[in-house]
KEFI-964649 format. One record per residue: x, y, z of N, C-alpha, C in turn; residue in three letters; residue number from 1. Coordinates in steps of 0.2 Angstrom, whole numbers. Atoms other than C-alpha are relative to their C-alpha. Layout:
KEFI-964649
nx;ny;nz;cax;cay;caz;cx;cy;cz;residuo;num
X;Y;Z;X;Y;Z;X;Y;Z;ALA;NUM
...
***
This chain:
KEFI-964649
nx;ny;nz;cax;cay;caz;cx;cy;cz;residuo;num
-2;-3;7;413;83;448;-4;-4;-5;UNK;1
4;3;5;402;80;433;5;0;-7;UNK;2
-4;1;6;410;74;416;-5;-1;-6;UNK;3
4;0;6;402;77;399;4;-1;-6;UNK;4
-4;0;6;407;74;381;-3;5;-5;UNK;5
1;-6;4;408;89;369;3;-2;-7;UNK;6
-2;1;7;409;86;350;5;6;-2;UNK;7
-5;-5;3;423;95;340;-4;5;-3;UNK;8
4;-5;3;410;104;330;-4;5;4;UNK;9
4;-4;-4;402;111;345;5;5;5;UNK;10
-5;-4;-4;418;120;352;-1;7;-1;UNK;11
2;-7;1;413;137;344;-6;2;4;UNK;12
6;-2;-5;397;136;354;2;0;7;UNK;13
-3;0;-6;407;132;369;3;6;2;UNK;14
-3;-6;0;417;147;366;-5;6;1;UNK;15
5;-5;1;402;157;362;-4;1;7;UNK;16
3;0;-7;394;153;379;4;3;5;UNK;17
-4;-3;-5;409;158;388;1;8;-1;UNK;18
-1;-7;2;411;175;379;-6;4;2;UNK;19
6;-3;-2;393;179;384;2;4;7;UNK;20
-1;-2;-7;400;182;402;8;3;1;UNK;21
-7;-1;-1;419;183;400;4;2;-6;UNK;22
-5;-1;5;433;190;390;5;-6;-1;UNK;23
-3;7;1;440;173;383;7;1;-3;UNK;24
-7;1;3;459;170;380;1;-7;-1;UNK;25
-1;7;2;463;155;370;7;-1;-3;UNK;26
-7;1;3;479;147;364;0;0;-8;UNK;27
-2;-1;7;486;151;347;6;-3;-2;UNK;28
-6;3;2;499;140;339;5;4;-4;UNK;29
-5;-3;4;515;147;333;6;-4;-1;UNK;30
-6;4;1;531;139;326;6;3;3;UNK;31
-6;-2;-4;547;140;336;6;-2;-4;UNK;32
-6;2;3;564;140;329;5;-2;5;UNK;33
-5;2;-5;572;135;345;0;-8;0;UNK;34
0;7;0;578;117;344;1;-2;7;UNK;35
0;3;-7;577;106;360;8;-1;2;UNK;36
-7;0;-2;593;106;370;3;-7;0;UNK;37
-2;7;1;593;87;369;-6;-4;-2;UNK;38
5;4;3;583;73;362;-2;-6;4;UNK;39
2;6;-3;573;59;369;0;-5;-5;UNK;40
0;6;5;571;42;361;-5;1;-5;UNK;41
5;-1;5;556;49;352;0;8;-1;UNK;42
0;-7;2;553;66;343;-5;4;4;UNK;43
4;-5;-4;547;80;354;-2;6;-4;UNK;44
2;-6;4;537;95;347;4;6;2;UNK;45
-4;-6;-2;545;112;347;-4;6;-1;UNK;46
4;-5;1;530;123;343;-2;3;7;UNK;47
2;-3;-7;524;136;356;-8;2;-1;UNK;48
6;-2;0;507;142;361;-1;7;3;UNK;49
1;-6;-3;502;160;365;-7;1;1;UNK;50
7;-2;-2;486;166;374;-2;7;-3;UNK;51
2;-7;3;476;179;364;-8;0;1;UNK;52
7;-1;-1;459;187;366;-4;-3;-6;UNK;53
3;4;5;447;176;357;-4;5;-5;UNK;54
3;-4;4;437;191;351;4;4;-5;UNK;55
-4;-4;4;452;199;343;5;-4;-5;UNK;56
-4;4;5;459;185;333;-1;2;-7;UNK;57
1;-2;7;462;189;315;-1;-6;-4;UNK;58
2;5;4;458;178;300;5;-6;0;UNK;59
-5;5;1;475;169;300;1;-3;7;UNK;60
-1;3;-7;474;164;319;-6;-4;1;UNK;61
5;5;-2;464;149;325;1;-2;7;UNK;62
0;2;-7;460;145;343;1;-8;-1;UNK;63
-2;8;0;468;127;346;0;-2;7;UNK;64
-1;3;-6;469;115;360;8;-1;1;UNK;65
-7;0;-1;487;117;367;2;-7;3;UNK;66
-2;7;-2;496;100;369;4;1;7;UNK;67
-3;-2;-6;506;108;383;0;7;2;UNK;68
1;-7;-3;508;124;393;2;5;-5;UNK;69
-2;-6;5;508;141;384;6;3;2;UNK;70
-6;-4;-2;522;153;384;0;4;6;UNK;71
1;-5;-5;515;165;396;-1;-4;7;UNK;72
3;2;-7;514;161;415;-7;2;1;UNK;73
7;-2;-2;496;161;421;0;6;5;UNK;74
0;-5;-5;501;173;434;-1;7;-3;UNK;75
1;-6;3;500;187;421;-7;3;0;UNK;76
8;-2;0;481;187;423;-2;3;7;UNK;77
2;-1;-7;482;190;442;4;6;3;UNK;78
-4;-6;-2;496;202;445;4;2;-6;UNK;79
-2;-3;6;501;214;431;7;2;1;UNK;80
-7;-2;0;519;218;427;1;7;3;UNK;81
0;-7;-3;516;236;432;-7;3;0;UNK;82
6;-2;-2;501;243;440;-1;5;6;UNK;83
1;-5;-5;494;257;451;-4;-4;6;UNK;84
3;4;-5;489;249;468;-3;4;6;UNK;85
2;-4;-6;485;263;481;-7;0;0;UNK;86
8;-1;-1;467;268;477;-4;-6;-2;UNK;87
4;6;2;462;252;469;0;-5;6;UNK;88
1;4;-5;465;243;485;-6;1;4;UNK;89
6;-1;-4;450;251;493;-6;2;-4;UNK;90
5;-3;4;440;258;478;-2;-5;-5;UNK;91
2;5;5;430;244;470;-2;2;-7;UNK;92
1;-3;7;424;255;456;6;1;-4;UNK;93
-7;-1;3;442;259;452;2;-7;-3;UNK;94
-2;6;1;446;241;452;-4;-3;-7;UNK;95
4;2;5;432;237;440;2;4;-7;UNK;96
-2;-4;6;437;251;428;7;-2;-3;UNK;97
-7;3;3;455;244;427;-1;-7;-3;UNK;98
0;7;2;451;226;425;-5;-2;-6;UNK;99
5;1;5;435;227;414;-4;-6;2;UNK;100
4;6;-1;425;211;411;4;-5;4;UNK;101
-3;6;-2;429;195;420;4;-4;-6;UNK;102
-4;4;5;442;184;411;-1;-7;1;UNK;103
-1;7;0;442;166;406;6;-2;-4;UNK;104
-6;2;3;458;158;402;0;-8;-2;UNK;105
0;7;3;458;142;391;7;-2;-2;UNK;106
-7;3;1;473;131;390;5;0;6;UNK;107
-4;1;-6;479;131;408;2;-7;1;UNK;108
-2;7;-1;489;116;412;1;-2;7;UNK;109
-1;2;-7;492;106;428;6;4;4;UNK;110
-6;-3;-3;509;114;431;-2;7;2;UNK;111
3;-6;-1;500;131;430;-4;0;6;UNK;112
4;0;-6;487;126;443;4;-1;6;UNK;113
-4;1;-5;500;120;454;4;6;2;UNK;114
-3;-7;-2;509;137;453;-5;4;3;UNK;115
5;-5;-3;493;146;457;-1;-1;8;UNK;116
0;2;-7;494;137;474;5;5;4;UNK;117
-5;-4;-3;510;147;477;-2;8;0;UNK;118
3;-7;0;502;164;471;-5;1;5;UNK;119
5;-1;-5;487;161;482;2;0;7;UNK;120
-3;0;-7;498;158;497;2;7;1;UNK;121
-3;-6;-1;507;174;494;-5;6;0;UNK;122
4;-6;1;493;186;489;-7;-1;4;UNK;123
7;1;-4;478;178;499;1;-3;7;UNK;124
0;4;-6;484;167;513;6;1;5;UNK;125
-6;-1;-4;500;174;520;0;5;5;UNK;126
1;-5;-5;493;185;533;-4;6;-2;UNK;127
4;-5;3;486;199;522;-2;-2;-7;UNK;128
3;1;7;474;198;507;1;6;-5;UNK;129
0;-5;5;478;207;491;-6;1;-3;UNK;130
7;-1;2;461;214;486;0;0;-8;UNK;131
-1;0;8;467;216;467;0;-7;-2;UNK;132
-1;7;2;473;198;466;-7;-4;2;UNK;133
6;4;-2;458;191;476;-6;1;-5;UNK;134
6;-1;5;445;200;464;2;-3;-6;UNK;135
-1;3;6;454;194;449;-1;-8;0;UNK;136
1;7;-1;455;176;455;-7;-2;0;UNK;137
7;2;-1;437;176;460;-4;1;-7;UNK;138
4;-1;6;431;183;443;3;-3;-6;UNK;139
-3;3;6;442;172;432;-2;-7;0;UNK;140
2;7;2;436;156;424;6;-4;-2;UNK;141
-6;4;2;450;143;423;-2;-6;-3;UNK;142
2;6;4;448;131;409;7;-3;-2;UNK;143
-6;4;1;462;118;410;-1;-5;-5;UNK;144
0;5;5;467;104;399;5;-5;1;UNK;145
-5;5;-1;476;88;399;6;1;-5;UNK;146
-5;0;4;493;87;391;1;-6;-4;UNK;147
-1;6;4;493;75;377;8;-1;-2;UNK;148
-7;0;2;512;79;373;3;5;5;UNK;149
-4;-5;-4;526;89;381;6;2;-4;UNK;150
-6;-3;3;541;99;377;6;-3;3;UNK;151
-6;3;-3;559;94;380;1;3;7;UNK;152
-2;-4;-6;560;107;394;-5;-2;6;UNK;153
5;1;-5;544;100;403;3;-6;5;UNK;154
-2;5;-5;548;91;420;-4;-1;6;UNK;155
5;0;-5;532;92;430;0;-7;4;UNK;156
1;7;-3;531;73;433;6;-2;5;UNK;157
-5;2;-4;548;73;441;-2;2;8;UNK;158
3;-2;-7;539;82;456;-7;-3;1;UNK;159
7;3;-1;524;71;455;-6;4;-2;UNK;160
5;-4;3;514;84;446;-2;-3;-7;UNK;161
2;3;6;504;74;433;-1;4;-6;UNK;162
2;-4;6;501;80;415;-7;1;-1;UNK;163
7;-2;0;483;82;419;-3;2;7;UNK;164
3;-2;-6;473;91;432;-5;-4;3;UNK;165
6;4;-3;462;83;445;-4;5;4;UNK;166
3;-5;-4;457;99;454;3;7;-1;UNK;167
-3;-7;0;460;118;455;-3;4;-7;UNK;168
2;-3;6;450;122;439;-8;0;0;UNK;169
7;-1;1;432;127;434;-3;-5;-5;UNK;170
1;5;5;432;117;418;6;-3;-2;UNK;171
-6;3;3;444;104;411;-2;-4;-7;UNK;172
1;3;6;445;98;393;6;-6;-1;UNK;173
-4;5;2;452;81;389;-1;-3;-7;UNK;174
1;2;7;455;77;370;-1;-7;-1;UNK;175
2;6;3;447;62;362;0;0;-7;UNK;176
0;0;7;446;57;344;-4;5;-3;UNK;177
5;-4;3;430;66;340;-2;6;4;UNK;178
2;-5;-4;429;78;354;4;0;6;UNK;179
-4;-1;-6;433;82;372;-5;-3;6;UNK;180
3;0;-6;428;76;389;1;6;4;UNK;181
0;-7;-3;423;91;399;-2;-1;7;UNK;182
1;1;-7;425;90;418;-3;7;3;UNK;183
3;-6;-3;415;103;428;1;-1;8;UNK;184
-1;0;-7;421;107;446;-1;6;4;UNK;185
2;-6;-4;414;123;451;-7;3;-2;UNK;186
6;-4;2;398;134;451;1;4;-6;UNK;187
-1;-4;6;406;145;438;0;-4;-6;UNK;188
0;5;5;409;130;427;-7;-2;-2;UNK;189
7;2;1;391;124;430;-4;5;-4;UNK;190
4;-5;3;384;140;424;1;0;-7;UNK;191
-2;1;8;393;138;407;-3;-6;-3;UNK;192
3;7;2;387;120;406;-7;0;-1;UNK;193
8;-1;0;369;125;409;-2;2;-6;UNK;194
3;-3;7;368;135;393;2;-4;-6;UNK;195
-2;5;6;376;120;383;-3;-7;1;UNK;196
3;7;-1;365;106;389;-2;-4;-6;UNK;197
2;3;6;359;102;372;6;-2;-4;UNK;198
-6;2;3;377;100;366;4;-5;3;UNK;199
-4;5;-5;383;89;380;-4;-6;1;UNK;200
3;6;-2;380;71;384;5;-3;5;UNK;201
-4;2;-5;386;62;399;5;-5;-3;UNK;202
-6;5;3;403;53;397;-2;-7;1;UNK;203
1;7;-1;402;35;394;6;-4;3;UNK;204
-6;4;-3;413;21;402;5;0;-5;UNK;205
-5;1;5;422;19;385;4;6;-1;UNK;206
-3;-6;1;426;37;384;5;2;6;UNK;207
-4;-1;-6;432;38;402;6;-5;0;UNK;208
-6;5;0;443;22;399;5;3;-5;UNK;209
-5;-3;5;450;30;383;4;6;3;UNK;210
-4;-5;-3;455;45;393;5;-2;4;UNK;211
-5;3;-5;464;35;406;5;-3;-4;UNK;212
-5;3;4;473;26;392;5;5;-2;UNK;213
-4;-5;3;479;42;384;4;3;6;UNK;214
-3;-3;-5;484;49;401;6;-5;2;UNK;215
-5;5;-2;494;33;405;6;0;-5;UNK;216
-5;0;6;503;34;388;5;6;1;UNK;217
-4;-6;-1;509;52;392;4;-1;6;UNK;218
-4;1;-6;515;47;409;6;-4;-1;UNK;219
-5;4;2;525;33;402;6;3;-4;UNK;220
-5;-3;5;533;43;388;4;6;4;UNK;221
-4;-6;-3;537;58;400;5;-3;5;UNK;222
-5;3;-5;545;46;413;6;-2;-4;UNK;223
-6;2;4;556;39;399;4;6;-2;UNK;224
-4;-6;1;561;57;394;4;2;5;UNK;225
-3;-3;-6;565;62;411;6;-4;3;UNK;226
-5;4;-2;577;47;414;7;3;-1;UNK;227
-6;-2;2;591;56;405;2;6;4;UNK;228
-2;-6;-4;590;72;416;1;-2;8;UNK;229
-2;2;-7;591;62;433;-2;5;5;UNK;230
2;-5;-4;581;75;442;-2;-3;7;UNK;231
2;2;-7;580;72;461;-7;0;2;UNK;232
7;1;-3;564;66;469;-2;6;4;UNK;233
2;-6;-3;554;80;477;2;0;8;UNK;234
-2;1;-8;558;72;495;7;2;1;UNK;235
-7;-1;-1;576;76;492;2;7;-1;UNK;236
-2;-7;2;575;94;486;2;5;6;UNK;237
-2;-4;-6;576;103;503;7;-2;2;UNK;238
-6;3;-3;590;92;509;6;2;-4;UNK;239
-6;-1;4;601;94;494;2;8;-1;UNK;240
-1;-7;1;599;113;492;3;3;7;UNK;241
-3;-2;-7;603;116;511;7;-3;0;UNK;242
-7;3;0;618;104;510;5;3;-5;UNK;243
-4;-3;5;624;112;494;1;7;0;UNK;244
-1;-8;-1;626;130;501;6;2;-3;UNK;245
-7;-2;2;644;130;497;2;-4;-7;UNK;246
-2;4;6;643;120;481;3;5;-6;UNK;247
-2;-4;6;653;126;466;-4;1;-6;UNK;248
5;0;5;638;124;455;-3;7;-1;UNK;249
3;-6;1;632;141;459;4;5;-4;UNK;250
-4;-5;4;647;151;453;1;-3;-7;UNK;251
-1;3;7;649;139;438;-6;2;-4;UNK;252
6;-1;4;631;142;432;-1;8;-1;UNK;253
1;-7;1;632;161;435;5;3;-5;UNK;254
-5;-2;4;646;163;423;-3;3;-7;UNK;255
3;-1;6;634;164;408;-6;5;1;UNK;256
6;-4;-1;620;174;417;1;8;-2;UNK;257
-1;-7;2;617;192;410;-5;4;4;UNK;258
5;-4;-4;604;197;423;-6;3;-4;UNK;259
6;-3;4;590;199;410;-6;-1;4;UNK;260
6;1;-4;577;193;423;-5;-5;-4;UNK;261
5;4;4;569;181;410;-2;-6;4;UNK;262
2;5;-4;569;167;422;-5;2;6;UNK;263
5;-2;-5;560;176;436;-7;3;-3;UNK;264
6;-3;3;548;185;424;-5;-6;-3;UNK;265
4;5;3;543;169;415;-2;-6;5;UNK;266
2;6;-5;542;158;431;-7;1;2;UNK;267
7;0;-2;524;154;436;-1;0;7;UNK;268
0;0;-7;528;153;454;3;7;3;UNK;269
-4;-6;-2;539;169;456;-6;5;2;UNK;270
5;-4;-3;529;183;465;3;7;3;UNK;271
-3;-6;-3;541;197;471;-1;6;-4;UNK;272
2;-6;4;537;215;467;4;6;4;UNK;273
-3;-6;-2;544;232;470;-6;6;1;UNK;274
5;-6;-1;533;247;477;4;6;-1;UNK;275
-3;-6;1;537;264;471;-5;5;-2;UNK;276
4;-5;2;530;281;467;1;3;-6;UNK;277
-1;-4;6;527;290;451;-4;6;0;UNK;278
4;-6;0;522;308;449;-3;2;-7;UNK;279
4;-1;6;509;312;436;-6;5;1;UNK;280
5;-5;-1;498;327;434;-1;3;7;UNK;281
0;-3;-7;502;334;451;-2;-5;5;UNK;282
2;6;-4;498;317;459;6;-5;1;UNK;283
-5;5;-1;509;304;467;-4;-7;-1;UNK;284
3;7;1;504;286;461;5;-5;4;UNK;285
-3;5;-3;509;271;471;0;-6;-5;UNK;286
0;5;6;515;258;458;3;-7;3;UNK;287
-2;7;-2;518;239;460;3;-2;-7;UNK;288
-3;3;6;531;232;447;3;-7;2;UNK;289
-3;7;-1;537;214;446;8;1;1;UNK;290
-7;-1;-1;554;212;453;3;-8;1;UNK;291
-3;7;-1;566;197;456;6;0;3;UNK;292
-5;1;-4;579;190;467;7;0;-4;UNK;293
-6;0;4;592;189;453;3;7;-2;UNK;294
-2;-7;1;593;208;451;5;2;5;UNK;295
-5;-2;-5;608;215;460;-3;5;5;UNK;296
2;-5;-5;598;229;468;-6;-3;4;UNK;297
6;3;-4;584;217;475;1;0;7;UNK;298
-1;0;-7;592;215;492;4;6;3;UNK;299
-4;-6;-3;601;232;493;-4;4;4;UNK;300
4;-3;-5;596;241;508;2;8;0;UNK;301
-1;-7;1;595;260;511;7;3;1;UNK;302
-6;-2;-1;612;262;517;5;-2;-5;UNK;303
-4;2;5;619;254;502;3;-7;0;UNK;304
-2;7;-1;624;237;509;-4;-5;-4;UNK;305
4;5;4;619;222;499;3;-7;3;UNK;306
-3;7;-3;620;204;508;0;-5;-6;UNK;307
-1;5;6;618;196;490;3;4;-6;UNK;308
-3;-5;5;630;207;480;2;-4;-6;UNK;309
-3;4;5;637;193;470;-6;-4;-4;UNK;310
5;4;4;627;184;456;-2;-7;3;UNK;311
1;6;-2;630;167;462;-4;-1;7;UNK;312
4;-1;-7;623;172;480;-7;0;-2;UNK;313
7;-2;2;607;178;471;-3;-7;-3;UNK;314
3;7;3;605;161;461;-1;-4;6;UNK;315
1;5;-5;608;151;477;-6;2;5;UNK;316
6;-2;-3;595;162;486;-7;-2;-3;UNK;317
6;2;3;582;159;473;-2;-8;1;UNK;318
1;7;-1;584;140;475;-2;-1;7;UNK;319
2;0;-7;583;142;494;-7;2;1;UNK;320
7;-2;-1;567;151;493;-5;-5;-3;UNK;321
5;5;3;559;138;481;0;-6;3;UNK;322
-1;7;-3;566;122;489;1;0;7;UNK;323
0;0;-7;568;127;507;-6;4;3;UNK;324
5;-4;-3;557;141;512;-7;-3;-1;UNK;325
7;2;2;541;135;503;-1;-7;3;UNK;326
1;7;-2;544;117;508;-1;0;8;UNK;327
1;-1;-7;546;122;526;-7;3;2;UNK;328
7;-3;-2;530;133;526;-6;-3;-3;UNK;329
6;2;3;519;125;514;0;-8;-1;UNK;330
0;7;1;525;107;513;2;-2;-7;UNK;331
-2;2;7;529;108;494;4;6;-3;UNK;332
-5;-5;3;542;117;483;-4;5;-5;UNK;333
3;-6;4;539;133;473;3;-1;-7;UNK;334
-2;1;7;543;125;456;-5;-5;-2;UNK;335
5;4;3;530;117;445;2;-4;-6;UNK;336
-3;4;5;542;109;432;-2;2;-7;UNK;337
3;-3;6;535;120;418;6;1;-6;UNK;338
-5;-1;5;552;123;410;1;6;-3;UNK;339
0;-7;4;549;141;405;7;3;1;UNK;340
-7;-3;-2;565;147;414;5;-3;-4;UNK;341
-5;3;4;575;135;404;0;2;-7;UNK;342
1;-2;7;568;140;387;2;7;-1;UNK;343
-1;-7;0;570;159;391;7;2;1;UNK;344
-7;-2;-2;588;159;397;5;0;-5;UNK;345
-5;0;5;601;165;385;6;-3;2;UNK;346
-6;4;-2;614;158;396;0;-7;1;UNK;347
1;7;0;607;141;395;1;-3;7;UNK;348
0;3;-7;606;139;414;-6;-4;1;UNK;349
5;6;0;596;123;417;-2;-2;7;UNK;350
1;1;-7;587;121;434;0;-8;1;UNK;351
-1;7;-1;587;102;431;7;-2;1;UNK;352
-7;2;-1;605;101;429;3;2;7;UNK;353
-2;-2;-7;608;111;445;-2;-4;5;UNK;354
2;5;-5;597;100;455;3;-7;0;UNK;355
-3;6;1;605;85;448;7;0;3;UNK;356
-7;-1;-2;623;92;452;-1;0;8;UNK;357
1;-1;-7;617;96;470;-1;-7;3;UNK;358
1;7;-2;611;78;472;6;-4;0;UNK;359
-6;4;1;626;70;465;6;2;5;UNK;360
-6;-2;-5;638;81;476;-2;-3;7;UNK;361
1;3;-7;629;75;492;0;-7;0;UNK;362
1;7;-1;625;57;488;5;-4;-4;UNK;363
-4;3;5;637;53;474;7;4;0;UNK;364
-6;-4;0;653;62;479;6;-2;-4;UNK;365
-5;2;4;664;52;468;-1;3;-7;UNK;366
1;-3;6;656;60;453;4;6;-2;UNK;367
***
């Protein structure tokens, strides 16, 4: 991996080099009216970041470096909420017509990179390869970035996912005082860097040391923030979810659920979909639509029976999938600690609270 220094004033040139090849999506900052659910001993930011096409930004919108993950899960670039799949699985020209130019996503964080490991397993490595997903992954430039800060709902570090990436990206930006350290970890990234050689200089020891100090500062602050939530270590997740099968927490938490699907649609590791047919202009189209285990019809079979007919059963099944199935099959959980599900839930259901309850019920029964 090569590391360079990029001055702040050369960021537009950096974006320009990318847009020569890719449709570039960049973070735009928006203010949020949602107050944190609880406070750390220090003030946490509440603003959000949205990903927008760089070429379509209006005069009031500025591309920024996002201090933490964007609102959208990164998977929206690789599996669309609703799309036709039949002819595009075999017709490469049809795929290109649908997807257009290759895409570059700027602002990807380490939680998102971790989540892509789940998506890759499902759509590339679980027996059958999804050609639409494979093509989009291959043609997407992933530009990640360190997290200099975090939101109240962020808990990646509880699962040993640091607030900066070490792999899984093409380019990575680490903010310093007057610019960024630019890590290059793929041939796609090197092709971009090649066109910017006159704007880049090799990273110095002082710059690398400064980045390490910033990363350590964030780690310490995030550790302090997470103390209040008492999230179990990742090594205990499978055990507490399995032993908590009959826990009252499932029914308690489902009392405020309105089955909106926000948690599954905002989750960066969720991947379930429904195949259906639509009739248009005398033709039947095979459509793929995002689906989720918290919907009551998700497990309903043709005869009408439903093994997960109650909401609490569906919530429990969601946790079993994330913290039992994937740990058994991949060795790690299907949760990246991004906290999107916490923020989007109108019922205030908090995954951190549920995991803590399951742990306490097993190991601290007097609570």
